[in-house]
N, C-alpha and C positions, 0 to 999 in steps of 0.2 A: 504494500500499500504505500503511495507516495507521502511526501511531507505536506502537512497541512499549511495553509497560509497563516502568517503570524500577524498581529496587529500591526497597524500602519505605524511605522517609525516616525512620522511627522505629526499626525494629531492622535494617535493611539486608537483610531476606530478600527471596527472590523473590516478585514479584507476579504476577496473570493478571487479564485482564478477566473479570469476573464476570457483569455483565449491561450493558445500555445504557438510558439514559432520556433522555428530551427535556425539555430545560429552557426557560423561558420560553415553551413551548408551540411552539418552532421549532428549538432548537439541540440537535442530538443528540450524545451523547458516552459513553463506556464508562466505567465505575467500575472502579477497579483493586483488587484485595483481595489482602491478605498473609495467608495462613493460618496463619503463625506468630505473629504478634502481634495481629492482627485488623483491622489500619488499612485502611479502605476509603476510597477517594479518587476524586473526579472527575477524569478525565484532561483536562488543558488547558482549564480552563474560560475561553476567551476572551470571554465575555459578561458578565465581573462589571461592567465600568463601565456597561452597561445595566442589569444587576441592581440596582446601588446608585443608580440615577437617584433613587430614593426609599429612603433608609437603613432605615426600619422597613417591613418588608414588610405588606402589607394582610392577609397570611393570619394574622399573629401576633396573633389575638384574645385570646392569654391574657398579654399584656405586663403588665397592671396587675396581674391576680390572681397571677401568678408573682411579681413585684416584692413585692407585700404579704407573700407568705409567705416570700420569700428574707430580707427585711429582719428579720422575726421569727427566723428561724433563726440569721441573722448575728449579730443582738444577743445570742442565747445563746451562740455560739461564740466569739465574738472575746475575751472575757475568759480563755479558755483560752490564749491568746497571751501573756499576762502583762502586756501593755501596751495599755490601752484608750484611752490619750490620742491615738493615732495620730500623723501622719494614716496614712489607707488611701486606696489609689488604685483607682478603679473603671475598669478598661480596659475600652474598648468599651461606654462608659456611655451611649449612646443619647441620648434626650432629657433626661437628668440625673434620672430617676424614683428610681432607686436610691440616688443620691447624697443626694437631698433627703429620702427616708425615712429614711436612717441619721442624716442631720444632725438630722432630728426625734426621733431616738431618743437623741440625743448623743454621736454617734460622728463625729469629724472626717474624713468621707470627701471625696475631691477627685475631679474628673470629668476623663477623657479618651477621645477617639474621633475617629478620623481619617475616619469617614465621617458621622457625625450632628450636628446643631446642638443644642447646649446649651440647653435653653429653661428648664429648672426648676432648675438649680443653679449660675448664671451667677455667675462671681466666685469660684469655688471649684474651683480647679485647683491641682496640684504645682508649686511653685516648681523652677527649675533648681538641680538638685544637692540639693534637699530629699529626705531618704530617707522611705521609708514603712514601716509596720510589716508590712503585707501588701498584695498586689495581689488585687482581685476581678475575675472575668470571667465575668459570667453571659451564658449563651447566647452564648459568642464562638467557642469552638475550632472549631465546626463550619463558621464562615466562613473558616477560615485554609488558605491555600494551603500554608503551612509551620508546623504547630503548634510544633514543636520550636523553630524560629526566633522564633515569637512570644512564647512563654513565656519563653525566655532573654532575648528584649529587653525585654519588661515588666518582668521581675524586675531586670534591670540598670538600666533608667530610674529604676526606684523604690528601688534599693538595698537588697532584701530578697531572701530565699529562701522567700518563702511566697507560693502562689497558692492562693485558694479560687475554685472554679469550679462551674459547671454544664454539663453537656451530656447529652443523652441516649444511653444504651447499649444494645447489643444483646447476645445472646447466640448461641453457635454461629456459624452462617453467616448472614449477611445476607440479607434477602428483598428481592426487587425491588419490592414491594408496601408496603413498611415506611413509613408516614406520615411520619416523621422526615426522609425524604429530600427532601421538598418541593420538587420539581423545578419547580413552577409559578412559584416565587420566584426561582430560580437562586442563591439566595445560599449554601446549604448544600453545602459542597463536600468537607468531611472528617467521616468517622464512626467510631466508637470502640468495642470491648469494654472491660472492667474491665482485661483484662491489657494492652490497647493503653496505657491512661492509665499502669499501672504501669511499662511500658517507656520510655514517653515521660519520665516522672519519674527512672526509673534513667538516661538518658541525660544528665541534669543533675545527677546525685548526690542526687536528692530522693525521698523515700518518699511513697506514696500511701496516703491515708485516704478512706474512702467511706462513706456512710451515707444511704439514700433520696434518692439522686440529687445529694446536696451533697458535693463533693470537695475534696480539699486534697492539695497537693504541697508539701512542706517539708521541712527539714533539722532542724527541731525536735523535740525528744522529746515526742511526744504519745501519750497513753495511749488505747488503741482504744475502751475502755469510756467514758472521758470524752467523747471525740469523739461516740460514738453517743448518749449522753446528751443532749449540748448541741445536737445537730442532729436530735434526735427529737421525739416528740410532746409534750414538756414544754417545746421551745423558747419557744413564746408565753408560757408562765408564767414562764420565765427572762427573757424579754425584758422583761416587765413592770417587772422589779425593775432594768432598766439605768440608765445614767447620765440626767440631766437634758437636756431638749430643747435644741437649739441654736437654735429658732426665733427667739427675741426677740434673742440676741446677734448672729444671722446679719443681722437686719434692722438693728439698730443700725450694724453693720459696713459694710453695703452703704449705708447712708444717709450714713456719713461718708466714704464714697468716692464720693458724689454720685449714687447709686443705681445703679452698675455694678459 
């Protein structure tokens, strides 16, 4: 007899197996759903070591375009936090693309990732005990077996109470043919509605702000209208007036370190 669904790790409500999917083409597992908060989670994904044999999935053809767009929106949003000097920690930073893009835009971003190799932002990590203004986690939460634990730990490590992140959300009841499940890669194991994200934030004493797929959990007083404006269609225009690039100063710093 198969393992029963456990209570929801976000709102503690009951869950039931909603449907089954085959991951990596050969591993079948149910997805447990909480009707109360909307959290959908793959049950016992034992194949994750195999799935992360390559950290960046071949299916992620939107990697570059996504990061270019997010960099512009972050450059418009971060001044709303009041401190643009940073540093900012990019958790789950992959190859370092977003960190490099944000440093190119003048923001002191640092890299962190347990699964990937830092190719583009080598030398720029957060020092032990060094606080950050905010943490970013772009397309990370859907990879987390314990989203509440991940958010709590990322904020604790960075000494901040602000997380800016992206993850696709669904409405109503999730469909078994939703493209974002991406069972071929085996890496996506957690899925959210807007109220799921709000419940996650509430567990940690944080409020949720969302606009056009860019989310923020924070204890800061943020005006909803200002958040929408700075993450909306005018974000690229706002970004063009951002701080001066760190390209030259980063080059000089890395040279002084012997190129490392």
